[in-house]
Steps between C-alpha positions, in 0.01 A plus 500: 500500500696184434853489369527499124579161358852463357508478127610176344728532203756334280804696386717411197831639373618351172657828375802523735828315523332222702160336495282571804153365580346579838172497700371752751593252767868531419528149353709542185707345230823675385725387216817683417465405133238730364513311169324215675176700511341332198529158662501570875236773544174306472603181683637696796204737508269200518711337768504813721122528479447131587740523794291781646174324416402774263363523146515795257139577590606565860724790398397867496757598233818392328804734489742492210835671444447649157855645437741621424710190456516192284282552193414132482448478882267805499284344223483166692394668821245738349331238279492246784348737752241634256395147423480399864296815586272437207437142617367603843400860430727677750704823469866529411763729653792634295829540690808683368815283538712778648228611745486141631866524583429813699275296741803332646453532878864609539414813305208602720510870600752590231497618138583208274696483171399174329712341234442189286689344213378595156752280314763609247685710754194705594315560827137605580511762768237693695489675836209500750420700814431348845139426387617313189370782279730549194724803520598483129404289200660166433829544304739276315860558598840339431633288780771761569244781530281283725796432731579872509140588592495233770816634663351854512151402606379612845291201599471131450618341171289197417638278220397174334706182539686572175634844616557451873849359457604806295356775723659534840247535782199419288218321680439162336140386416324299767554128463142416595313741260417715801530830301263360231242400765524842675460688174202287396334536847555876545382586149207263485252785490628578146397162357258532213377359170747232382452625142701808601799292608762598244876460463716787617790530252761770548716425199490306172573132488827389327312408184303833496817700558685317229212569259489867602876530446472333158214739397697800622812402309315402182 
């Protein structure tokens, strides 16, 4: 029997603290300003494909980080990937932002506590075993509580670029989107109907929280 052909995919992260667009080949675009997603996503996606001599129709699936993270960024990523998959009738793969951090090669063979900025002094936190299977549900912590957990954690602490400077010993995200590519490749078997690609919100947006507080205090 011949060797199975490597799957071709595009992976997009507009939910995290930086914009990442990458191909299965490792060619990628990374921008530290995640707010640039609305303008930078599609031109750089197109450029990466052209540089590899590929079109959307050549891909087997498109992976998208669906949250938690920036509410606007999540919506941009999910809507863009659903539209792209619809255009060429290919599956979509949903990736959890914190699980992507756990695919940092420096965390291989260890349990991983993954932390990402949730704004307003809050942090998204989730731990994973050596197989990148969640140990506990994603939680929202204060920065102080996240630092306390990181100090006590027996394993690797993987943090996004916003938190690395505040957490001693934390592994920084890969500069070349390597963790995103690994997560997209190793979970490709889970790709499915793009209509099922949905945002993963862990908490309310600022506007929703303000409205809930107003209703509660009315």
